[in-house]
CHARMM-style PDB file with segment names, atoms N, HN, CA, C and O in Angstrom:
ATOM      1  N   UNK     1     100.675 126.429  88.201  1.00  0.00      PROA
ATOM      2  CA  UNK     1     100.220 125.701  89.377  1.00  0.00      PROA
ATOM      3  C   UNK     1     101.085 124.467  89.575  1.00  0.00      PROA
ATOM      4  O   UNK     1     101.616 123.901  88.620  1.00  0.00      PROA
ATOM      5  N   UNK     2     101.215 124.067  90.814  1.00  0.00      PROA
ATOM      6  HN  UNK     2     100.784 124.526  91.591  1.00  0.00      PROA
ATOM      7  CA  UNK     2     102.032 122.915  91.141  1.00  0.00      PROA
ATOM      8  C   UNK     2     101.298 121.606  90.961  1.00  0.00      PROA
ATOM      9  O   UNK     2     100.116 121.560  90.619  1.00  0.00      PROA
ATOM     10  N   UNK     3     102.033 120.563  91.201  1.00  0.00      PROA
ATOM     11  HN  UNK     3     102.993 120.601  91.479  1.00  0.00      PROA
ATOM     12  CA  UNK     3     101.444 119.239  91.055  1.00  0.00      PROA
ATOM     13  C   UNK     3     100.628 118.864  92.290  1.00  0.00      PROA
ATOM     14  O   UNK     3     100.823 119.412  93.375  1.00  0.00      PROA
ATOM     15  N   UNK     4      99.722 117.932  92.100  1.00  0.00      PROA
ATOM     16  HN  UNK     4      99.563 117.488  91.218  1.00  0.00      PROA
ATOM     17  CA  UNK     4      98.887 117.453  93.195  1.00  0.00      PROA
ATOM     18  C   UNK     4      99.587 116.251  93.826  1.00  0.00      PROA
ATOM     19  O   UNK     4      99.955 115.301  93.135  1.00  0.00      PROA
ATOM     20  N   UNK     5      99.762 116.304  95.129  1.00  0.00      PROA
ATOM     21  HN  UNK     5      99.463 117.076  95.690  1.00  0.00      PROA
ATOM     22  CA  UNK     5     100.412 115.227  95.870  1.00  0.00      PROA
ATOM     23  C   UNK     5      99.332 114.395  96.545  1.00  0.00      PROA
ATOM     24  O   UNK     5      98.469 114.931  97.241  1.00  0.00      PROA
ATOM     25  N   UNK     6      99.384 113.077  96.337  1.00  0.00      PROA
ATOM     26  HN  UNK     6     100.085 112.641  95.772  1.00  0.00      PROA
ATOM     27  CA  UNK     6      98.428 112.155  96.954  1.00  0.00      PROA
ATOM     28  C   UNK     6      99.207 111.279  97.926  1.00  0.00      PROA
ATOM     29  O   UNK     6     100.225 110.691  97.561  1.00  0.00      PROA
ATOM     30  N   UNK     7      98.723 111.193  99.176  1.00  0.00      PROA
ATOM     31  HN  UNK     7      97.896 111.670  99.472  1.00  0.00      PROA
ATOM     32  CA  UNK     7      99.409 110.320 100.126  1.00  0.00      PROA
ATOM     33  C   UNK     7      98.402 109.627 101.035  1.00  0.00      PROA
ATOM     34  O   UNK     7      97.345 110.178 101.342  1.00  0.00      PROA
ATOM     35  N   UNK     8      98.741 108.407 101.464  1.00  0.00      PROA
ATOM     36  HN  UNK     8      99.600 107.959 101.214  1.00  0.00      PROA
ATOM     37  CA  UNK     8      97.838 107.675 102.359  1.00  0.00      PROA
ATOM     38  C   UNK     8      97.991 108.143 103.801  1.00  0.00      PROA
ATOM     39  O   UNK     8      99.071 108.560 104.219  1.00  0.00      PROA
ATOM     40  N   UNK     9      96.900 108.068 104.550  1.00  0.00      PROA
ATOM     41  HN  UNK     9      96.023 107.729 104.210  1.00  0.00      PROA
ATOM     42  CA  UNK     9      96.913 108.382 105.981  1.00  0.00      PROA
ATOM     43  C   UNK     9      96.221 107.238 106.702  1.00  0.00      PROA
ATOM     44  O   UNK     9      95.225 106.708 106.209  1.00  0.00      PROA
ATOM     45  N   UNK    10      96.727 106.858 107.841  1.00  0.00      PROA
ATOM     46  HN  UNK    10      97.536 107.288 108.241  1.00  0.00      PROA
ATOM     47  CA  UNK    10      96.104 105.812 108.642  1.00  0.00      PROA
ATOM     48  C   UNK    10      95.438 106.468 109.847  1.00  0.00      PROA
ATOM     49  O   UNK    10      96.090 107.155 110.633  1.00  0.00      PROA
ATOM     50  N   UNK    11      94.147 106.251 109.981  1.00  0.00      PROA
ATOM     51  HN  UNK    11      93.617 105.693 109.342  1.00  0.00      PROA
ATOM     52  CA  UNK    11      93.398 106.799 111.098  1.00  0.00      PROA
ATOM     53  C   UNK    11      93.627 105.961 112.353  1.00  0.00      PROA
ATOM     54  O   UNK    11      94.158 104.853 112.270  1.00  0.00      PROA
ATOM     55  N   UNK    12      93.236 106.474 113.496  1.00  0.00      PROA
ATOM     56  HN  UNK    12      92.805 107.374 113.563  1.00  0.00      PROA
ATOM     57  CA  UNK    12      93.394 105.736 114.750  1.00  0.00      PROA
ATOM     58  C   UNK    12      92.675 104.399 114.720  1.00  0.00      PROA
ATOM     59  O   UNK    12      93.101 103.446 115.372  1.00  0.00      PROA
ATOM     60  N   UNK    13      91.582 104.326 113.961  1.00  0.00      PROA
ATOM     61  HN  UNK    13      91.237 105.101 113.431  1.00  0.00      PROA
ATOM     62  CA  UNK    13      90.810 103.088 113.865  1.00  0.00      PROA
ATOM     63  C   UNK    13      91.513 102.049 112.996  1.00  0.00      PROA
ATOM     64  O   UNK    13      91.080 100.898 112.947  1.00  0.00      PROA
ATOM     65  N   UNK    14      92.593 102.438 112.309  1.00  0.00      PROA
ATOM     66  HN  UNK    14      92.945 103.373 112.349  1.00  0.00      PROA
ATOM     67  CA  UNK    14      93.317 101.529 111.440  1.00  0.00      PROA
ATOM     68  C   UNK    14      92.909 101.647 109.983  1.00  0.00      PROA
ATOM     69  O   UNK    14      93.521 101.031 109.111  1.00  0.00      PROA
ATOM     70  N   UNK    15      91.890 102.425 109.721  1.00  0.00      PROA
ATOM     71  HN  UNK    15      91.393 102.926 110.430  1.00  0.00      PROA
ATOM     72  CA  UNK    15      91.407 102.613 108.354  1.00  0.00      PROA
ATOM     73  C   UNK    15      92.375 103.500 107.574  1.00  0.00      PROA
ATOM     74  O   UNK    15      92.885 104.486 108.106  1.00  0.00      PROA
ATOM     75  N   UNK    16      92.627 103.147 106.312  1.00  0.00      PROA
ATOM     76  HN  UNK    16      92.214 102.346 105.880  1.00  0.00      PROA
ATOM     77  CA  UNK    16      93.513 103.937 105.462  1.00  0.00      PROA
ATOM     78  C   UNK    16      92.660 104.833 104.563  1.00  0.00      PROA
ATOM     79  O   UNK    16      91.770 104.352 103.861  1.00  0.00      PROA
ATOM     80  N   UNK    17      92.936 106.126 104.589  1.00  0.00      PROA
ATOM     81  HN  UNK    17      93.658 106.517 105.159  1.00  0.00      PROA
ATOM     82  CA  UNK    17      92.269 107.091 103.727  1.00  0.00      PROA
ATOM     83  C   UNK    17      93.357 107.865 102.983  1.00  0.00      PROA
ATOM     84  O   UNK    17      94.529 107.824 103.358  1.00  0.00      PROA
ATOM     85  N   UNK    18      92.959 108.562 101.937  1.00  0.00      PROA
ATOM     86  HN  UNK    18      92.007 108.596 101.632  1.00  0.00      PROA
ATOM     87  CA  UNK    18      93.914 109.305 101.128  1.00  0.00      PROA
ATOM     88  C   UNK    18      93.680 110.802 101.235  1.00  0.00      PROA
ATOM     89  O   UNK    18      92.567 111.268 101.479  1.00  0.00      PROA
ATOM     90  N   UNK    19      94.768 111.538 101.044  1.00  0.00      PROA
ATOM     91  HN  UNK    19      95.672 111.159 100.846  1.00  0.00      PROA
ATOM     92  CA  UNK    19      94.761 112.990 101.184  1.00  0.00      PROA
ATOM     93  C   UNK    19      95.394 113.608  99.949  1.00  0.00      PROA
ATOM     94  O   UNK    19      96.371 113.077  99.420  1.00  0.00      PROA
ATOM     95  N   UNK    20      94.840 114.735  99.479  1.00  0.00      PROA
ATOM     96  HN  UNK    20      94.046 115.166  99.908  1.00  0.00      PROA
ATOM     97  CA  UNK    20      95.513 115.482  98.419  1.00  0.00      PROA
ATOM     98  C   UNK    20      96.092 116.746  99.007  1.00  0.00      PROA
ATOM     99  O   UNK    20      95.615 117.252 100.023  1.00  0.00      PROA
ATOM    100  N   UNK    21      97.127 117.253  98.360  1.00  0.00      PROA
ATOM    101  HN  UNK    21      97.515 116.842  97.535  1.00  0.00      PROA
ATOM    102  CA  UNK    21      97.753 118.506  98.773  1.00  0.00      PROA
ATOM    103  C   UNK    21      98.382 119.162  97.551  1.00  0.00      PROA
ATOM    104  O   UNK    21      98.933 118.480  96.687  1.00  0.00      PROA
ATOM    105  N   UNK    22      98.297 120.483  97.483  1.00  0.00      PROA
ATOM    106  HN  UNK    22      97.850 121.036  98.185  1.00  0.00      PROA
ATOM    107  CA  UNK    22      98.996 121.235  96.454  1.00  0.00      PROA
ATOM    108  C   UNK    22      99.286 122.621  96.997  1.00  0.00      PROA
ATOM    109  O   UNK    22      98.597 123.115  97.890  1.00  0.00      PROA
ATOM    110  N   UNK    23     100.322 123.241  96.438  1.00  0.00      PROA
ATOM    111  HN  UNK    23     100.881 122.840  95.713  1.00  0.00      PROA
ATOM    112  CA  UNK    23     100.723 124.566  96.898  1.00  0.00      PROA
ATOM    113  C   UNK    23      99.902 125.643  96.213  1.00  0.00      PROA
ATOM    114  O   UNK    23      99.598 125.560  95.023  1.00  0.00      PROA
ATOM    115  N   UNK    24      99.548 126.663  97.001  1.00  0.00      PROA
ATOM    116  HN  UNK    24      99.795 126.731  97.968  1.00  0.00      PROA
ATOM    117  CA  UNK    24      98.850 127.829  96.473  1.00  0.00      PROA
ATOM    118  C   UNK    24      99.767 129.029  96.631  1.00  0.00      PROA
ATOM    119  O   UNK    24     100.952 128.849  96.909  1.00  0.00      PROA
ATOM    120  N   UNK    25      99.283 130.206  96.471  1.00  0.00      PROA
ATOM    121  HN  UNK    25      98.319 130.352  96.245  1.00  0.00      PROA
ATOM    122  CA  UNK    25     100.103 131.419  96.485  1.00  0.00      PROA
ATOM    123  C   UNK    25     100.934 131.558  97.755  1.00  0.00      PROA
ATOM    124  O   UNK    25     100.529 131.139  98.840  1.00  0.00      PROA
ATOM    125  N   UNK    26     102.089 132.151  97.588  1.00  0.00      PROA
ATOM    126  HN  UNK    26     102.418 132.491  96.707  1.00  0.00      PROA
ATOM    127  CA  UNK    26     102.979 132.431  98.702  1.00  0.00      PROA
ATOM    128  C   UNK    26     102.479 133.670  99.446  1.00  0.00      PROA
ATOM    129  O   UNK    26     102.120 134.669  98.824  1.00  0.00      PROA
ATOM    130  N   UNK    27     102.456 133.602 100.769  1.00  0.00      PROA
ATOM    131  HN  UNK    27     102.747 132.790 101.275  1.00  0.00      PROA
ATOM    132  CA  UNK    27     102.006 134.724 101.582  1.00  0.00      PROA
ATOM    133  C   UNK    27     103.137 135.108 102.533  1.00  0.00      PROA
ATOM    134  O   UNK    27     103.584 134.291 103.338  1.00  0.00      PROA
ATOM    135  N   UNK    28     103.590 136.345 102.434  1.00  0.00      PROA
ATOM    136  HN  UNK    28     103.227 137.008 101.780  1.00  0.00      PROA
ATOM    137  CA  UNK    28     104.693 136.847 103.273  1.00  0.00      PROA
ATOM    138  C   UNK    28     105.930 135.958 103.201  1.00  0.00      PROA
ATOM    139  O   UNK    28     106.621 135.770 104.202  1.00  0.00      PROA
ATOM    140  N   UNK    29     106.209 135.415 102.026  1.00  0.00      PROA
ATOM    141  HN  UNK    29     105.648 135.568 101.212  1.00  0.00      PROA
ATOM    142  CA  UNK    29     107.397 134.590 101.840  1.00  0.00      PROA
ATOM    143  C   UNK    29     107.255 133.173 102.347  1.00  0.00      PROA
ATOM    144  O   UNK    29     108.230 132.422 102.333  1.00  0.00      PROA
ATOM    145  N   UNK    30     106.065 132.779 102.798  1.00  0.00      PROA
ATOM    146  HN  UNK    30     105.273 133.390 102.809  1.00  0.00      PROA
ATOM    147  CA  UNK    30     105.841 131.422 103.288  1.00  0.00      PROA
ATOM    148  C   UNK    30     104.969 130.660 102.308  1.00  0.00      PROA
ATOM    149  O   UNK    30     104.055 131.228 101.710  1.00  0.00      PROA
ATOM    150  N   UNK    31     105.247 129.379 102.142  1.00  0.00      PROA
ATOM    151  HN  UNK    31     105.989 128.917 102.628  1.00  0.00      PROA
ATOM    152  CA  UNK    31     104.452 128.552 101.247  1.00  0.00      PROA
ATOM    153  C   UNK    31     103.133 128.190 101.912  1.00  0.00      PROA
ATOM    154  O   UNK    31     103.089 127.879 103.102  1.00  0.00      PROA
ATOM    155  N   UNK    32     102.080 128.233 101.145  1.00  0.00      PROA
ATOM    156  HN  UNK    32     102.116 128.485 100.178  1.00  0.00      PROA
ATOM    157  CA  UNK    32     100.759 127.837 101.643  1.00  0.00      PROA
ATOM    158  C   UNK    32     100.310 126.615 100.869  1.00  0.00      PROA
ATOM    159  O   UNK    32     100.541 126.520  99.664  1.00  0.00      PROA
ATOM    160  N   UNK    33      99.662 125.669 101.561  1.00  0.00      PROA
ATOM    161  HN  UNK    33      99.475 125.746 102.540  1.00  0.00      PROA
ATOM    162  CA  UNK    33      99.168 124.453 100.935  1.00  0.00      PROA
ATOM    163  C   UNK    33      97.678 124.311 101.163  1.00  0.00      PROA
ATOM    164  O   UNK    33      97.151 124.700 102.205  1.00  0.00      PROA
ATOM    165  N   UNK    34      97.016 123.751 100.181  1.00  0.00      PROA
ATOM    166  HN  UNK    34      97.444 123.435  99.334  1.00  0.00      PROA
ATOM    167  CA  UNK    34      95.606 123.394 100.299  1.00  0.00      PROA
ATOM    168  C   UNK    34      95.577 121.871 100.425  1.00  0.00      PROA
ATOM    169  O   UNK    34      96.112 121.168  99.568  1.00  0.00      PROA
ATOM    170  N   UNK    35      94.953 121.358 101.494  1.00  0.00      PROA
ATOM    171  HN  UNK    35      94.519 121.929 102.190  1.00  0.00      PROA
ATOM    172  CA  UNK    35      94.887 119.917 101.710  1.00  0.00      PROA
ATOM    173  C   UNK    35      93.476 119.505 102.102  1.00  0.00      PROA
ATOM    174  O   UNK    35      92.704 120.296 102.644  1.00  0.00      PROA
ATOM    175  N   UNK    36      93.164 118.256 101.817  1.00  0.00      PROA
ATOM    176  HN  UNK    36      93.791 117.614 101.377  1.00  0.00      PROA
ATOM    177  CA  UNK    36      91.915 117.669 102.266  1.00  0.00      PROA
ATOM    178  C   UNK    36      92.098 116.160 102.267  1.00  0.00      PROA
ATOM    179  O   UNK    36      92.728 115.608 101.366  1.00  0.00      PROA
ATOM    180  N   UNK    37      91.552 115.496 103.269  1.00  0.00      PROA
ATOM    181  HN  UNK    37      91.040 115.945 104.001  1.00  0.00      PROA
ATOM    182  CA  UNK    37      91.699 114.049 103.348  1.00  0.00      PROA
ATOM    183  C   UNK    37      90.353 113.391 103.617  1.00  0.00      PROA
ATOM    184  O   UNK    37      89.341 114.064 103.812  1.00  0.00      PROA
ATOM    185  N   UNK    38      90.364 112.068 103.622  1.00  0.00      PROA
ATOM    186  HN  UNK    38      91.186 111.521 103.463  1.00  0.00      PROA
ATOM    187  CA  UNK    38      89.161 111.309 103.904  1.00  0.00      PROA
ATOM    188  C   UNK    38      88.639 110.564 102.691  1.00  0.00      PROA
ATOM    189  O   UNK    38      87.529 110.033 102.730  1.00  0.00      PROA
ATOM    190  N   UNK    39      89.406 110.512 101.617  1.00  0.00      PROA
ATOM    191  HN  UNK    39      90.308 110.944 101.586  1.00  0.00      PROA
ATOM    192  CA  UNK    39      88.980 109.842 100.402  1.00  0.00      PROA
ATOM    193  C   UNK    39      89.301 108.351 100.473  1.00  0.00      PROA
ATOM    194  O   UNK    39      90.357 107.959 100.970  1.00  0.00      PROA
ATOM    195  N   UNK    40      88.391 107.530  99.974  1.00  0.00      PROA
ATOM    196  HN  UNK    40      87.534 107.849  99.570  1.00  0.00      PROA
ATOM    197  CA  UNK    40      88.556 106.079 100.054  1.00  0.00      PROA
ATOM    198  C   UNK    40      89.624 105.541  99.118  1.00  0.00      PROA
ATOM    199  O   UNK    40      90.277 104.548  99.439  1.00  0.00      PROA
ATOM    200  N   UNK    41      89.815 106.178  97.960  1.00  0.00      PROA
ATOM    201  HN  UNK    41      89.284 106.985  97.700  1.00  0.00      PROA
ATOM    202  CA  UNK    41      90.791 105.700  96.981  1.00  0.00      PROA
ATOM    203  C   UNK    41      91.691 106.837  96.509  1.00  0.00      PROA
ATOM    204  O   UNK    41      91.366 108.014  96.659  1.00  0.00      PROA
ATOM    205  N   UNK    42      92.835 106.454  95.931  1.00  0.00      PROA
ATOM    206  HN  UNK    42      93.100 105.498  95.809  1.00  0.00      PROA
ATOM    207  CA  UNK    42      93.748 107.444  95.369  1.00  0.00      PROA
ATOM    208  C   UNK    42      93.073 108.194  94.228  1.00  0.00      PROA
ATOM    209  O   UNK    42      93.257 109.399  94.059  1.00  0.00      PROA
ATOM    210  N   UNK    43      92.296 107.464  93.459  1.00  0.00      PROA
ATOM    211  HN  UNK    43      92.146 106.485  93.597  1.00  0.00      PROA
ATOM    212  CA  UNK    43      91.619 108.065  92.309  1.00  0.00      PROA
ATOM    213  C   UNK    43      90.649 109.157  92.742  1.00  0.00      PROA
ATOM    214  O   UNK    43      90.617 110.231  92.142  1.00  0.00      PROA
ATOM    215  N   UNK    44      89.856 108.890  93.785  1.00  0.00      PROA
ATOM    216  HN  UNK    44      89.882 108.018  94.273  1.00  0.00      PROA
ATOM    217  CA  UNK    44      88.920 109.897  94.303  1.00  0.00      PROA
ATOM    218  C   UNK    44      89.668 111.135  94.776  1.00  0.00      PROA
ATOM    219  O   UNK    44      89.248 112.262  94.512  1.00  0.00      PROA
ATOM    220  N   UNK    45      90.773 110.924  95.473  1.00  0.00      PROA
ATOM    221  HN  UNK    45      91.114 110.009  95.688  1.00  0.00      PROA
ATOM    222  CA  UNK    45      91.559 112.042  95.992  1.00  0.00      PROA
ATOM    223  C   UNK    45      92.135 112.873  94.857  1.00  0.00      PROA
ATOM    224  O   UNK    45      92.136 114.103  94.923  1.00  0.00      PROA
ATOM    225  N   UNK    46      92.627 112.210  93.813  1.00  0.00      PROA
ATOM    226  HN  UNK    46      92.626 111.212  93.759  1.00  0.00      PROA
ATOM    227  CA  UNK    46      93.221 112.931  92.693  1.00  0.00      PROA
ATOM    228  C   UNK    46      92.174 113.754  91.941  1.00  0.00      PROA
ATOM    229  O   UNK    46      92.434 114.897  91.565  1.00  0.00      PROA
ATOM    230  N   UNK    47      91.000 113.180  91.725  1.00  0.00      PROA
ATOM    231  HN  UNK    47      90.789 112.251  92.030  1.00  0.00      PROA
ATOM    232  CA  UNK    47      89.934 113.899  91.034  1.00  0.00      PROA
ATOM    233  C   UNK    47      89.470 115.116  91.837  1.00  0.00      PROA
ATOM    234  O   UNK    47      89.262 116.193  91.278  1.00  0.00      PROA
ATOM    235  N   UNK    48      89.311 114.939  93.143  1.00  0.00      PROA
ATOM    236  HN  UNK    48      89.480 114.064  93.597  1.00  0.00      PROA
ATOM    237  CA  UNK    48      88.901 116.055  94.001  1.00  0.00      PROA
ATOM    238  C   UNK    48      89.991 117.133  94.046  1.00  0.00      PROA
ATOM    239  O   UNK    48      89.687 118.325  94.072  1.00  0.00      PROA
ATOM    240  N   UNK    49      91.242 116.715  94.054  1.00  0.00      PROA
ATOM    241  HN  UNK    49      91.489 115.747  94.033  1.00  0.00      PROA
ATOM    242  CA  UNK    49      92.360 117.663  94.044  1.00  0.00      PROA
ATOM    243  C   UNK    49      92.390 118.490  92.784  1.00  0.00      PROA
ATOM    244  O   UNK    49      92.656 119.691  92.833  1.00  0.00      PROA
ATOM    245  N   UNK    50      92.115 117.856  91.636  1.00  0.00      PROA
ATOM    246  HN  UNK    50      91.898 116.880  91.596  1.00  0.00      PROA
ATOM    247  CA  UNK    50      92.082 118.582  90.367  1.00  0.00      PROA
ATOM    248  C   UNK    50      90.978 119.642  90.374  1.00  0.00      PROA
ATOM    249  O   UNK    50      91.185 120.770  89.928  1.00  0.00      PROA
ATOM    250  N   UNK    51      89.798 119.262  90.888  1.00  0.00      PROA
ATOM    251  HN  UNK    51      89.630 118.345  91.250  1.00  0.00      PROA
ATOM    252  CA  UNK    51      88.688 120.212  90.965  1.00  0.00      PROA
ATOM    253  C   UNK    51      89.029 121.384  91.886  1.00  0.00      PROA
ATOM    254  O   UNK    51      88.753 122.538  91.559  1.00  0.00      PROA
ATOM    255  N   UNK    52      89.624 121.085  93.029  1.00  0.00      PROA
ATOM    256  HN  UNK    52      89.848 120.148  93.295  1.00  0.00      PROA
ATOM    257  CA  UNK    52      89.954 122.129  93.995  1.00  0.00      PROA
ATOM    258  C   UNK    52      91.031 123.062  93.432  1.00  0.00      PROA
ATOM    259  O   UNK    52      91.014 124.264  93.695  1.00  0.00      PROA
ATOM    260  N   UNK    53      91.950 122.515  92.671  1.00  0.00      PROA
ATOM    261  HN  UNK    53      91.964 121.538  92.458  1.00  0.00      PROA
ATOM    262  CA  UNK    53      93.030 123.319  92.114  1.00  0.00      PROA
ATOM    263  C   UNK    53      92.526 124.270  91.034  1.00  0.00      PROA
ATOM    264  O   UNK    53      93.091 125.347  90.842  1.00  0.00      PROA
ATOM    265  N   UNK    54      91.480 123.883  90.336  1.00  0.00      PROA
ATOM    266  HN  UNK    54      91.021 123.008  90.492  1.00  0.00      PROA
ATOM    267  CA  UNK    54      90.942 124.717  89.265  1.00  0.00      PROA
ATOM    268  C   UNK    54      90.153 125.905  89.800  1.00  0.00      PROA
ATOM    269  O   UNK    54      90.010 126.912  89.105  1.00  0.00      PROA
ATOM    270  N   UNK    55      89.641 125.806  91.016  1.00  0.00      PROA
ATOM    271  HN  UNK    55      89.757 124.988  91.580  1.00  0.00      PROA
ATOM    272  CA  UNK    55      88.832 126.895  91.573  1.00  0.00      PROA
ATOM    273  C   UNK    55      89.648 127.850  92.394  1.00  0.00      PROA
ATOM    274  OT1 UNK    55      89.110 128.819  92.930  1.00  0.00      PROA
TER     275      UNK     55
END
């Protein structure tokens, strides 16, 4: 499995939230990513990413 990427996102309201992303299986030669955002801290995003990657 690949590494979990954490990056900040700025919403239209100016609020900063964090997003996790990691690559999953390749489909028809194209890379697929699993992403989710809306976490208040980098730590929350990383923990949620680890859980999502294990399932």
